[in-house]
N, CA and C atoms as an extended XYZ file, in Angstrom:
585
Properties=species:S:1:pos:R:3:atomname:S:1:resname:S:1:resid:I:1 pbc="F F F"
N       106.804       73.160       91.493 N   UNK     1
C       105.649       73.203       91.726 CA  UNK     1
C       104.801       72.926       90.826 C   UNK     1
N       103.468       72.039       90.788 N   UNK     2
C       103.024       71.621       89.888 CA  UNK     2
C       102.470       72.443       89.203 C   UNK     2
N       101.384       72.310       88.305 N   UNK     3
C       100.585       73.011       87.139 CA  UNK     3
C        99.390       73.922       88.229 C   UNK     3
N        98.828       72.945       88.776 N   UNK     4
C        98.052       73.642       89.755 CA  UNK     4
C        98.410       74.077       90.584 C   UNK     4
N        99.097       74.455       91.632 N   UNK     5
C       100.030       75.090       92.237 CA  UNK     5
C       100.112       76.092       91.840 C   UNK     5
N       100.882       76.500       90.598 N   UNK     6
C       101.432       77.576       90.051 CA  UNK     6
C       100.144       78.712       89.281 C   UNK     6
N        99.318       77.608       89.495 N   UNK     7
C        97.777       78.502       89.070 CA  UNK     7
C        97.054       78.902       90.037 C   UNK     7
N        96.955       78.355       91.219 N   UNK     8
C        96.305       78.447       92.254 CA  UNK     8
C        97.325       79.727       92.966 C   UNK     8
N        98.559       79.853       92.729 N   UNK     9
C        99.040       80.635       93.284 CA  UNK     9
C        98.909       82.210       92.636 C   UNK     9
N        98.747       81.977       91.631 N   UNK    10
C        98.282       83.488       90.426 CA  UNK    10
C        97.190       83.581       91.208 C   UNK    10
N        96.005       82.921       91.210 N   UNK    11
C        94.629       83.447       91.777 CA  UNK    11
C        94.603       83.536       93.193 C   UNK    11
N        95.649       83.300       93.791 N   UNK    12
C        95.460       83.774       95.073 CA  UNK    12
C        95.656       85.207       95.283 C   UNK    12
N        96.933       85.671       94.726 N   UNK    13
C        97.287       87.358       93.997 CA  UNK    13
C        96.199       87.553       93.845 C   UNK    13
N        95.520       87.696       93.377 N   UNK    14
C        94.054       88.217       92.316 CA  UNK    14
C        93.124       88.965       94.109 C   UNK    14
N        93.750       88.639       95.025 N   UNK    15
C        93.284       89.504       96.247 CA  UNK    15
C        93.799       90.938       96.051 C   UNK    15
N        94.954       90.798       96.094 N   UNK    16
C        95.727       92.078       96.300 CA  UNK    16
C        95.234       93.280       96.036 C   UNK    16
N        95.294       94.381       96.796 N   UNK    17
C        94.485       95.551       96.265 CA  UNK    17
C        93.300       95.321       96.142 C   UNK    17
N        93.398       95.681       96.281 N   UNK    18
C        92.065       96.558       95.833 CA  UNK    18
C        91.416       95.749       95.627 C   UNK    18
N        89.139       90.904       96.966 N   UNK    19
C        88.342       90.981       96.153 CA  UNK    19
C        87.971       89.785       96.193 C   UNK    19
N        82.389       89.300       95.852 N   UNK    20
C        83.181       88.405       94.908 CA  UNK    20
C        83.896       88.394       93.558 C   UNK    20
N        85.100       88.273       93.661 N   UNK    21
C        85.892       88.436       92.733 CA  UNK    21
C        85.717       87.605       91.389 C   UNK    21
N        86.558       88.365       90.235 N   UNK    22
C        86.332       87.765       89.238 CA  UNK    22
C        87.650       87.933       88.642 C   UNK    22
N        88.974       87.498       88.606 N   UNK    23
C        90.071       87.425       88.110 CA  UNK    23
C        90.535       87.082       86.896 C   UNK    23
N        90.777       87.698       85.434 N   UNK    24
C        91.329       87.552       84.517 CA  UNK    24
C        92.783       87.327       84.451 C   UNK    24
N        93.155       85.861       84.195 N   UNK    25
C        93.976       85.395       84.013 CA  UNK    25
C        94.531       84.857       82.794 C   UNK    25
N        95.796       85.334       82.212 N   UNK    26
C        96.839       84.964       81.060 CA  UNK    26
C        96.762       83.216       80.668 C   UNK    26
N        97.168       83.022       81.857 N   UNK    27
C        97.891       81.751       81.801 CA  UNK    27
C        96.408       80.694       81.450 C   UNK    27
N        96.815       79.745       80.802 N   UNK    28
C        96.125       78.712       80.351 CA  UNK    28
C        95.641       77.879       81.247 C   UNK    28
N        96.573       77.132       82.106 N   UNK    29
C        95.977       76.834       83.535 CA  UNK    29
C        94.959       76.928       84.670 C   UNK    29
N        95.186       78.419       84.523 N   UNK    30
C        94.576       79.086       85.740 CA  UNK    30
C        93.051       78.832       85.637 C   UNK    30
N        92.289       78.182       84.445 N   UNK    31
C        90.828       77.754       84.839 CA  UNK    31
C        90.796       76.737       85.483 C   UNK    31
N        91.903       75.952       85.922 N   UNK    32
C        91.340       74.939       87.102 CA  UNK    32
C        91.477       75.230       88.216 C   UNK    32
N        91.604       76.949       88.356 N   UNK    33
C        91.508       76.990       89.734 CA  UNK    33
C        90.274       78.517       89.946 C   UNK    33
N        90.147       78.736       91.213 N   UNK    34
C        89.216       79.738       91.231 CA  UNK    34
C        89.359       80.397       92.806 C   UNK    34
N        89.197       81.602       93.167 N   UNK    35
C        89.140       82.175       94.406 CA  UNK    35
C        88.012       81.595       95.354 C   UNK    35
N        88.005       81.768       96.414 N   UNK    36
C        86.984       80.957       97.365 CA  UNK    36
C        86.402       82.659       97.701 C   UNK    36
N        85.469       82.873       97.788 N   UNK    37
C        84.637       84.493       97.919 CA  UNK    37
C        84.374       84.448       99.228 C   UNK    37
N        83.996       83.312       99.609 N   UNK    38
C        83.498       83.266      101.164 CA  UNK    38
C        84.174       83.199      102.054 C   UNK    38
N        85.745       83.068      101.752 N   UNK    39
C        86.860       82.955      103.079 CA  UNK    39
C        87.774       83.704      102.281 C   UNK    39
N        87.767       84.752      101.288 N   UNK    40
C        88.854       85.944      101.028 CA  UNK    40
C        88.063       87.124      101.313 C   UNK    40
N        89.037       88.025      101.805 N   UNK    41
C        88.724       89.343      102.198 CA  UNK    41
C        89.857       90.273      101.632 C   UNK    41
N        89.081       91.824      101.083 N   UNK    42
C        90.252       92.645      101.087 CA  UNK    42
C        89.577       93.919      101.587 C   UNK    42
N        90.284       94.369      103.211 N   UNK    43
C        89.999       94.713      104.142 CA  UNK    43
C        90.711       96.423      104.739 C   UNK    43
N        90.362       97.187      104.976 N   UNK    44
C        91.094       98.215      105.614 CA  UNK    44
C        90.971       98.562      106.839 C   UNK    44
N        91.689       98.998      107.792 N   UNK    45
C        91.536       99.852      109.007 CA  UNK    45
C        91.816      100.952      109.241 C   UNK    45
N        91.309      101.575      110.333 N   UNK    46
C        91.950      102.939      110.576 CA  UNK    46
C        91.315      103.103      112.144 C   UNK    46
N        91.708      104.678      112.404 N   UNK    47
C        91.101      105.058      114.044 CA  UNK    47
C        90.348      106.390      114.106 C   UNK    47
N        88.992      106.227      114.375 N   UNK    48
C        88.379      107.623      114.251 CA  UNK    48
C        88.167      108.143      116.288 C   UNK    48
N        88.215      109.088      116.461 N   UNK    49
C        88.177      109.749      117.390 CA  UNK    49
C        88.569      108.824      118.652 C   UNK    49
N        90.335      108.081      118.212 N   UNK    50
C        90.664      107.307      119.316 CA  UNK    50
C        90.112      105.731      119.282 C   UNK    50
N        89.116      105.513      118.682 N   UNK    51
C        88.460      104.221      118.792 CA  UNK    51
C        88.974      103.567      116.962 C   UNK    51
N        89.443      102.404      117.008 N   UNK    52
C        89.750      101.823      115.904 CA  UNK    52
C        88.793      101.242      115.015 C   UNK    52
N        88.422      101.171      113.889 N   UNK    53
C        87.492      100.466      112.915 CA  UNK    53
C        88.096       99.639      112.040 C   UNK    53
N        87.600       98.473      111.865 N   UNK    54
C        87.745       97.967      110.488 CA  UNK    54
C        86.870       98.136      109.119 C   UNK    54
N        86.618       97.556      107.866 N   UNK    55
C        86.188       97.782      106.909 CA  UNK    55
C        86.967       96.883      105.782 C   UNK    55
N        85.622       96.517      104.699 N   UNK    56
C        85.676       95.708      103.561 CA  UNK    56
C        85.736       96.641      102.395 C   UNK    56
N        85.699       95.858      101.341 N   UNK    57
C        85.494       96.752       99.884 CA  UNK    57
C        84.991       94.959       99.860 C   UNK    57
N        83.345       94.936       99.161 N   UNK    58
C        83.033       94.164       98.665 CA  UNK    58
C        83.334       93.613       96.733 C   UNK    58
N        83.785       94.750       96.169 N   UNK    59
C        83.567       94.945       95.157 CA  UNK    59
C        85.196       95.065       94.221 C   UNK    59
N        85.884       94.274       93.859 N   UNK    60
C        86.971       94.257       93.072 CA  UNK    60
C        87.154       93.413       92.182 C   UNK    60
N        88.355       93.530       91.197 N   UNK    61
C        88.903       92.299       90.094 CA  UNK    61
C        90.656       92.865       90.285 C   UNK    61
N        90.970       92.053       89.110 N   UNK    62
C        92.345       91.987       89.202 CA  UNK    62
C        92.754       91.205       87.857 C   UNK    62
N        93.963       91.769       87.161 N   UNK    63
C        94.541       90.877       86.616 CA  UNK    63
C        95.813       90.319       86.937 C   UNK    63
N        96.010       88.769       86.737 N   UNK    64
C        96.933       88.519       87.476 CA  UNK    64
C        98.170       87.532       86.291 C   UNK    64
N        99.481       88.110       86.244 N   UNK    65
C       100.254       87.209       85.380 CA  UNK    65
C       101.285       87.106       86.741 C   UNK    65
N       100.869       85.636       87.263 N   UNK    66
C       102.409       85.414       88.346 CA  UNK    66
C       102.423       83.678       88.041 C   UNK    66
N       103.701       83.506       88.341 N   UNK    67
C       104.360       82.605       88.458 CA  UNK    67
C       105.606       82.538       89.282 C   UNK    67
N       105.927       81.680       90.388 N   UNK    68
C       106.460       82.011       91.594 CA  UNK    68
C       108.185       81.942       90.842 C   UNK    68
N       108.259       80.588       89.952 N   UNK    69
C       109.204       80.556       89.347 CA  UNK    69
C       110.292       81.639       88.286 C   UNK    69
N       109.210       82.375       87.714 N   UNK    70
C       109.640       83.426       86.861 CA  UNK    70
C       108.778       84.640       87.280 C   UNK    70
N       109.543       85.081       88.068 N   UNK    71
C       108.722       86.412       88.886 CA  UNK    71
C       108.992       87.608       87.861 C   UNK    71
N       109.924       87.780       87.195 N   UNK    72
C       110.289       88.638       85.958 CA  UNK    72
C       109.362       88.931       85.375 C   UNK    72
N       108.526       87.690       84.958 N   UNK    73
C       107.466       88.031       84.120 CA  UNK    73
C       106.205       87.745       84.357 C   UNK    73
N       106.090       88.331       85.979 N   UNK    74
C       105.118       88.395       86.575 CA  UNK    74
C       104.055       90.020       86.523 C   UNK    74
N       102.788       90.170       86.674 N   UNK    75
C       102.111       91.367       86.969 CA  UNK    75
C       101.135       91.216       87.610 C   UNK    75
N       100.772       92.116       88.504 N   UNK    76
C        99.177       92.437       88.991 CA  UNK    76
C        98.742       93.504       88.948 C   UNK    76
N        97.459       93.754       88.509 N   UNK    77
C        96.684       94.729       88.118 CA  UNK    77
C        95.706       94.596       89.111 C   UNK    77
N        94.983       95.482       89.748 N   UNK    78
C        94.138       95.393       90.965 CA  UNK    78
C        93.055       96.202       90.321 C   UNK    78
N        91.483       96.672       90.173 N   UNK    79
C        90.698       97.916       90.326 CA  UNK    79
C        90.044       97.455       91.625 C   UNK    79
N        90.006       98.368       92.326 N   UNK    80
C        88.241       98.387       93.631 CA  UNK    80
C        87.704       99.616       93.606 C   UNK    80
N        86.254       99.179       93.713 N   UNK    81
C        85.001       99.603       93.637 CA  UNK    81
C        84.923      100.399       94.670 C   UNK    81
N        85.376      101.452       94.992 N   UNK    82
C        85.085      102.501       96.362 CA  UNK    82
C        83.748      102.637       97.120 C   UNK    82
N        83.074      102.462       96.056 N   UNK    83
C        81.572      103.235       96.918 CA  UNK    83
C        81.367      101.523       97.425 C   UNK    83
N        82.184       99.841       97.453 N   UNK    84
C        81.524       99.361       97.788 CA  UNK    84
C        82.290       99.232       99.600 C   UNK    84
N        82.941      100.105       99.966 N   UNK    85
C        83.184      100.120      101.423 CA  UNK    85
C        82.404      100.348      102.385 C   UNK    85
N        82.677       99.280      102.737 N   UNK    86
C        81.527       99.206      104.296 CA  UNK    86
C        82.469       99.163      105.606 C   UNK    86
N        81.855       99.703      107.041 N   UNK    87
C        82.646       99.628      108.064 CA  UNK    87
C        81.295       98.846      109.164 C   UNK    87
N        80.204       98.552      108.582 N   UNK    88
C        78.964       98.680      109.393 CA  UNK    88
C        78.634      100.091      110.799 C   UNK    88
N        79.076      100.502      110.106 N   UNK    89
C        78.858      102.211      110.692 CA  UNK    89
C        78.185      103.117      110.063 C   UNK    89
N        76.658      103.152      110.001 N   UNK    90
C        76.025      104.037      109.229 CA  UNK    90
C        76.391      105.179      108.735 C   UNK    90
N        76.889      106.241      110.100 N   UNK    91
C        77.436      107.662      109.481 CA  UNK    91
C        78.806      107.459      108.880 C   UNK    91
N        79.839      106.570      108.795 N   UNK    92
C        80.911      106.623      108.213 CA  UNK    92
C        80.622      106.244      106.989 C   UNK    92
N        79.542      104.821      106.879 N   UNK    93
C        79.813      104.355      105.371 CA  UNK    93
C        78.565      105.650      104.342 C   UNK    93
N        78.101      106.213      105.061 N   UNK    94
C        77.480      107.648      103.989 CA  UNK    94
C        78.735      108.220      103.813 C   UNK    94
N        79.355      108.824      104.671 N   UNK    95
C        80.572      109.436      104.387 CA  UNK    95
C        81.287      108.996      103.246 C   UNK    95
N        81.888      107.964      103.627 N   UNK    96
C        82.895      107.337      102.663 CA  UNK    96
C        83.053      107.821      101.046 C   UNK    96
N        82.045      107.856      100.582 N   UNK    97
C        81.970      107.579       99.089 CA  UNK    97
C        81.730      109.128       98.690 C   UNK    97
N        81.522      110.222       99.397 N   UNK    98
C        81.378      111.708       99.804 CA  UNK    98
C        82.582      112.198       99.345 C   UNK    98
N        82.348      113.435       98.578 N   UNK    99
C        83.374      114.215       98.218 CA  UNK    99
C        84.579      114.534       99.343 C   UNK    99
N        84.290      115.195      100.317 N   UNK   100
C        85.473      114.751      101.354 CA  UNK   100
C        86.358      113.667      101.595 C   UNK   100
N        86.041      112.469      101.165 N   UNK   101
C        87.158      111.068      101.149 CA  UNK   101
C        87.169      110.570      100.302 C   UNK   101
N        85.842      109.436       99.499 N   UNK   102
C        86.733      109.210       98.440 CA  UNK   102
C        86.184      110.031       96.972 C   UNK   102
N        85.222      110.719       97.233 N   UNK   103
C        84.664      111.069       96.239 CA  UNK   103
C        84.436      110.317       94.881 C   UNK   103
N        83.498      109.064       95.529 N   UNK   104
C        83.677      108.044       94.304 CA  UNK   104
C        82.806      108.998       92.828 C   UNK   104
N        81.960      110.049       93.184 N   UNK   105
C        81.548      110.432       91.943 CA  UNK   105
C        82.403      110.837       90.364 C   UNK   105
N        83.979      111.684       91.347 N   UNK   106
C        84.910      111.810       90.373 CA  UNK   106
C        85.503      110.619       90.311 C   UNK   106
N        85.924      109.944       91.472 N   UNK   107
C        87.169      109.035       91.779 CA  UNK   107
C        86.447      107.428       91.921 C   UNK   107
N        85.802      106.644       90.642 N   UNK   108
C        84.989      105.390       91.820 CA  UNK   108
C        86.050      104.230       91.635 C   UNK   108
N        87.205      104.168       90.951 N   UNK   109
C        87.916      103.179       91.580 CA  UNK   109
C        89.413      103.399       92.185 C   UNK   109
N        89.945      102.651       92.845 N   UNK   110
C        91.427      102.894       93.266 CA  UNK   110
C        91.976      101.663       92.140 C   UNK   110
N        93.248      101.910       91.803 N   UNK   111
C        94.269      100.964       91.037 CA  UNK   111
C        95.623      100.591       91.958 C   UNK   111
N        95.604       99.550       91.839 N   UNK   112
C        97.279       98.944       91.705 CA  UNK   112
C        98.010       98.251       90.969 C   UNK   112
N        99.006       98.648       90.267 N   UNK   113
C        99.577       97.861       89.049 CA  UNK   113
C       101.184       97.759       89.596 C   UNK   113
N       101.514       96.188       89.443 N   UNK   114
C       103.107       96.445       90.047 CA  UNK   114
C       103.899       96.633       88.710 C   UNK   114
N       105.111       96.693       89.286 N   UNK   115
C       106.554       97.125       88.573 CA  UNK   115
C       107.209       96.075       88.391 C   UNK   115
N       107.105       95.331       89.363 N   UNK   116
C       107.927       93.881       89.806 CA  UNK   116
C       107.543       93.573       91.045 C   UNK   116
N       107.634       92.354       90.891 N   UNK   117
C       107.638       91.141       92.459 CA  UNK   117
C       108.680       90.808       92.785 C   UNK   117
N       108.963       90.684       94.022 N   UNK   118
C       110.658       90.014       94.535 CA  UNK   118
C       109.838       89.108       95.579 C   UNK   118
N       110.792       88.469       95.528 N   UNK   119
C       110.975       87.205       96.759 CA  UNK   119
C       111.667       87.644       97.687 C   UNK   119
N       110.962       87.498       99.142 N   UNK   120
C       111.725       88.015      100.369 CA  UNK   120
C       112.131       86.770      100.871 C   UNK   120
N       111.633       85.029      100.610 N   UNK   121
C       111.567       84.443      101.723 CA  UNK   121
C       111.297       82.975      100.741 C   UNK   121
N       111.647       81.980      101.848 N   UNK   122
C       110.817       80.874      101.120 CA  UNK   122
C       109.004       81.087      100.451 C   UNK   122
N       108.137       81.467      101.256 N   UNK   123
C       106.706       81.934      101.061 CA  UNK   123
C       106.912       82.948      101.104 C   UNK   123
N       107.880       84.116      100.900 N   UNK   124
C       107.344       85.822      101.182 CA  UNK   124
C       107.641       86.367      100.116 C   UNK   124
N       106.847       87.237       99.704 N   UNK   125
C       107.054       88.208       98.728 CA  UNK   125
C       106.753       89.653       98.431 C   UNK   125
N       107.106       90.331       97.818 N   UNK   126
C       106.394       91.622       97.748 CA  UNK   126
C       106.149       92.358       96.600 C   UNK   126
N       105.237       92.856       96.460 N   UNK   127
C       105.133       93.668       95.101 CA  UNK   127
C       104.963       94.846       95.037 C   UNK   127
N       105.674       95.533       94.329 N   UNK   128
C       106.142       97.084       94.026 CA  UNK   128
C       105.626       97.096       92.831 C   UNK   128
N       104.758       98.472       93.427 N   UNK   129
C       103.662       99.256       92.236 CA  UNK   129
C       103.834      100.518       92.548 C   UNK   129
N       102.720      100.777       91.797 N   UNK   130
C       101.727      101.963       91.759 CA  UNK   130
C       100.061      102.358       92.474 C   UNK   130
N       100.022      102.774       93.698 N   UNK   131
C        98.589      102.683       93.958 CA  UNK   131
C        97.702      103.654       93.410 C   UNK   131
N        96.746      104.611       92.720 N   UNK   132
C        96.154      105.540       92.161 CA  UNK   132
C        94.935      105.256       92.894 C   UNK   132
N        94.628      106.561       93.647 N   UNK   133
C        93.736      106.740       94.710 CA  UNK   133
C        93.289      108.273       94.648 C   UNK   133
N        92.246      108.871       94.114 N   UNK   134
C        91.704      109.578       94.231 CA  UNK   134
C        92.244      110.609       93.525 C   UNK   134
N        92.443      110.050       91.893 N   UNK   135
C        92.999      110.532       91.250 CA  UNK   135
C        94.922      111.121       91.138 C   UNK   135
N        95.868      110.348       92.375 N   UNK   136
C        96.665      110.589       92.874 CA  UNK   136
C        97.351      109.458       93.162 C   UNK   136
N        98.598      109.393       92.031 N   UNK   137
C        99.520      108.074       91.511 CA  UNK   137
C       100.459      108.070       92.602 C   UNK   137
N       100.688      107.047       93.837 N   UNK   138
C       102.394      107.487       94.771 CA  UNK   138
C       102.376      105.809       94.443 C   UNK   138
N       104.052      105.694       94.637 N   UNK   139
C       104.752      104.362       94.757 CA  UNK   139
C       103.964      103.526       96.259 C   UNK   139
N       103.777      102.419       96.220 N   UNK   140
C       102.985      101.248       96.614 CA  UNK   140
C       104.525      100.153       96.566 C   UNK   140
N       104.576       99.534       98.336 N   UNK   141
C       105.190       98.060       98.065 CA  UNK   141
C       104.351       97.266       99.290 C   UNK   141
N       103.689       96.200       98.621 N   UNK   142
C       103.292       95.156       99.591 CA  UNK   142
C       103.541       93.961       99.721 C   UNK   142
N       103.944       93.629      101.025 N   UNK   143
C       104.769       92.528      101.092 CA  UNK   143
C       103.602       91.632      101.554 C   UNK   143
N       103.535       90.168      101.106 N   UNK   144
C       102.317       89.238      101.543 CA  UNK   144
C       103.366       87.845      101.102 C   UNK   144
N       102.410       86.741      101.954 N   UNK   145
C       103.343       85.629      102.253 CA  UNK   145
C       102.053       84.718      101.211 C   UNK   145
N       102.615       83.688      100.516 N   UNK   146
C       101.817       83.112       99.600 CA  UNK   146
C       101.907       81.486      100.077 C   UNK   146
N       100.980       80.922      100.902 N   UNK   147
C       101.288       79.432      101.406 CA  UNK   147
C       100.815       78.324      100.276 C   UNK   147
N       100.673       77.317       99.729 N   UNK   148
C       100.231       76.191       98.425 CA  UNK   148
C       100.139       74.775       99.755 C   UNK   148
N        98.953       74.659      100.067 N   UNK   149
C        98.509       73.594      100.913 CA  UNK   149
C        97.167       72.586       99.878 C   UNK   149
N        98.348       71.731       99.695 N   UNK   150
C        97.302       70.500       98.841 CA  UNK   150
C        96.838       71.144       97.838 C   UNK   150
N        95.461       71.327       97.551 N   UNK   151
C        94.447       72.031       96.515 CA  UNK   151
C        94.119       73.365       96.502 C   UNK   151
N        94.964       74.401       97.539 N   UNK   152
C        94.472       75.141       97.818 CA  UNK   152
C        95.982       76.623       97.688 C   UNK   152
N        95.438       77.482       97.863 N   UNK   153
C        96.887       78.543       97.940 CA  UNK   153
C        96.201       79.791       98.776 C   UNK   153
N        96.946       80.207       99.650 N   UNK   154
C        96.351       81.196      100.535 CA  UNK   154
C        97.420       82.473      100.853 C   UNK   154
N        96.995       83.549      100.106 N   UNK   155
C        97.896       84.854      100.403 CA  UNK   155
C        97.630       85.781      101.448 C   UNK   155
N        98.323       86.235      102.312 N   UNK   156
C        98.094       87.017      102.971 CA  UNK   156
C        99.236       87.909      103.131 C   UNK   156
N        98.009       89.916      103.106 N   UNK   157
C        99.191       90.231      103.027 CA  UNK   157
C        98.891       91.923      103.562 C   UNK   157
N        99.739       93.110      104.435 N   UNK   158
C        99.364       93.809      105.046 CA  UNK   158
C        99.942       94.950      104.528 C   UNK   158
N        99.702       96.183      104.541 N   UNK   159
C       100.313       97.194      104.363 CA  UNK   159
C        99.800       98.970      104.948 C   UNK   159
N       100.700       99.689      105.382 N   UNK   160
C       100.055      100.772      106.160 CA  UNK   160
C        99.851      102.064      104.920 C   UNK   160
N        99.204      102.942      104.591 N   UNK   161
C        98.995      103.784      104.194 CA  UNK   161
C        98.899      105.466      104.545 C   UNK   161
N        99.606      106.463      104.514 N   UNK   162
C        99.076      107.798      105.104 CA  UNK   162
C        97.620      108.126      104.285 C   UNK   162
N        96.535      108.536      104.712 N   UNK   163
C        95.441      108.890      103.511 CA  UNK   163
C        95.407      110.351      102.889 C   UNK   163
N        96.451      111.276      103.652 N   UNK   164
C        97.220      112.574      103.066 CA  UNK   164
C        97.791      112.268      101.946 C   UNK   164
N        98.431      111.498      101.433 N   UNK   165
C        99.050      111.095      100.325 CA  UNK   165
C        98.327      111.347       99.289 C   UNK   165
N        97.087      111.039       99.374 N   UNK   166
C        95.834      110.844       98.253 CA  UNK   166
C        95.099      112.009       98.598 C   UNK   166
N        94.696      112.402       99.677 N   UNK   167
C        93.902      113.622       99.396 CA  UNK   167
C        92.607      113.424      100.038 C   UNK   167
N        92.650      112.238      100.931 N   UNK   168
C        91.738      110.882      101.568 CA  UNK   168
C        90.970      112.295      102.791 C   UNK   168
N        90.420      112.856      103.090 N   UNK   169
C        90.100      113.460      104.041 CA  UNK   169
C        90.205      115.122      103.833 C   UNK   169
N        88.829      116.007      103.449 N   UNK   170
C        88.783      117.358      102.986 CA  UNK   170
C        88.678      118.047      103.784 C   UNK   170
N        88.550      119.637      103.957 N   UNK   171
C        87.681      120.164      104.867 CA  UNK   171
C        88.207      119.800      106.111 C   UNK   171
N        87.080      119.426      107.493 N   UNK   172
C        87.001      119.581      108.763 CA  UNK   172
C        88.187      118.345      108.735 C   UNK   172
N        87.900      117.328      108.003 N   UNK   173
C        88.636      116.193      107.988 CA  UNK   173
C        90.290      115.796      107.619 C   UNK   173
N        90.814      117.159      107.218 N   UNK   174
C        92.075      117.355      106.474 CA  UNK   174
C        92.952      117.000      107.661 C   UNK   174
N        92.987      117.507      109.045 N   UNK   175
C        93.765      117.083      110.244 CA  UNK   175
C        93.780      115.751      110.671 C   UNK   175
N        94.363      115.059      111.646 N   UNK   176
C        94.150      114.049      112.417 CA  UNK   176
C        93.161      114.314      113.552 C   UNK   176
N        92.349      115.185      113.759 N   UNK   177
C        92.020      115.354      115.011 CA  UNK   177
C        90.723      114.505      115.475 C   UNK   177
N        90.334      114.153      114.253 N   UNK   178
C        89.243      113.142      114.464 CA  UNK   178
C        89.113      111.910      113.957 C   UNK   178
N        90.200      111.557      112.570 N   UNK   179
C        90.214      110.046      112.440 CA  UNK   179
C        91.993      110.265      111.597 C   UNK   179
N        92.748      109.317      111.979 N   UNK   180
C        94.005      109.581      112.082 CA  UNK   180
C        94.507      109.443      110.691 C   UNK   180
N        95.547      109.740      110.740 N   UNK   181
C        96.117      109.929      109.008 CA  UNK   181
C        96.221      108.079      108.510 C   UNK   181
N        97.260      107.554      109.331 N   UNK   182
C        97.310      105.876      109.032 CA  UNK   182
C        95.951      104.834      108.943 C   UNK   182
N        96.008      104.489      108.019 N   UNK   183
C        95.076      103.390      107.010 CA  UNK   183
C        95.451      102.488      107.160 C   UNK   183
N        95.207      101.173      107.506 N   UNK   184
C        95.820       99.839      106.835 CA  UNK   184
C        95.224       99.659      106.003 C   UNK   184
N        95.459       98.212      104.810 N   UNK   185
C        95.271       97.600      103.970 CA  UNK   185
C        95.588       96.038      104.087 C   UNK   185
N        94.259       95.333      104.387 N   UNK   186
C        94.591       93.977      104.024 CA  UNK   186
C        94.226       92.960      103.364 C   UNK   186
N        94.706       92.103      102.698 N   UNK   187
C        94.521       91.033      102.019 CA  UNK   187
C        94.616       89.855      102.899 C   UNK   187
N        93.471       89.301      102.383 N   UNK   188
C        93.966       87.614      102.913 CA  UNK   188
C        92.230       86.620      101.938 C   UNK   188
N        93.351       86.029      101.067 N   UNK   189
C        92.608       85.379      100.258 CA  UNK   189
C        92.898       83.910       99.900 C   UNK   189
N        91.985       83.269       99.170 N   UNK   190
C        92.009       81.474       99.444 CA  UNK   190
C        92.014       81.361       97.919 C   UNK   190
N        92.425       80.418       97.141 N   UNK   191
C        92.162       80.102       95.680 CA  UNK   191
C        91.924       78.343       96.238 C   UNK   191
N        90.735       77.569       95.091 N   UNK   192
C        90.563       76.415       95.404 CA  UNK   192
C        90.491       76.224       93.849 C   UNK   192
N        90.305       74.711       93.826 N   UNK   193
C        90.469       73.827       92.567 CA  UNK   193
C        88.886       74.784       92.075 C   UNK   193
N        88.683       74.785       90.629 N   UNK   194
C        87.705       75.301       90.095 CA  UNK   194
C        86.911       74.024       89.098 C   UNK   194
N        85.852       74.159       88.240 N   UNK   195
C        84.994       73.175       87.761 CA  UNK   195
C        85.911       73.434       86.025 C   UNK   195
């Protein structure tokens, strides 16, 4: 793997959880690459009154130390601005920052930090760590793929969460009568050469 490919791999992973994105990467050669915000997305999905919906977080950042040849020294830390959640539904988007849901006045960010990163196949990995959301820290394993194509790196991953684990949905929303407990989180991030 070339120096650029390693750098691109590092940057591609900065979209994990919770990212336009400004990753901070410790490796000296990482400056040769950057995420392409126009082609990257940190999304989430759920079901409300039987209808599926999708949303995105528009503000997040990450600190990445990732080398596919040395996973034992790799780590990822992501911070997501919960107030940046949008689903293109005015009522839902007004409710999400409120105290029944994300309660951004008290818990403005979600954080994911890895304990280890494991290779699961040729281009398949899993990030094992802790997700902290609404003041609750819980273990999370995020499977993802990483593809290097010429001068770009593409990371994609999906994980299912249960909103009850983090106390998301209080009061009348504490049951799944209106909003399902299952929530999906998706990353789709592309890194390309920088200046």
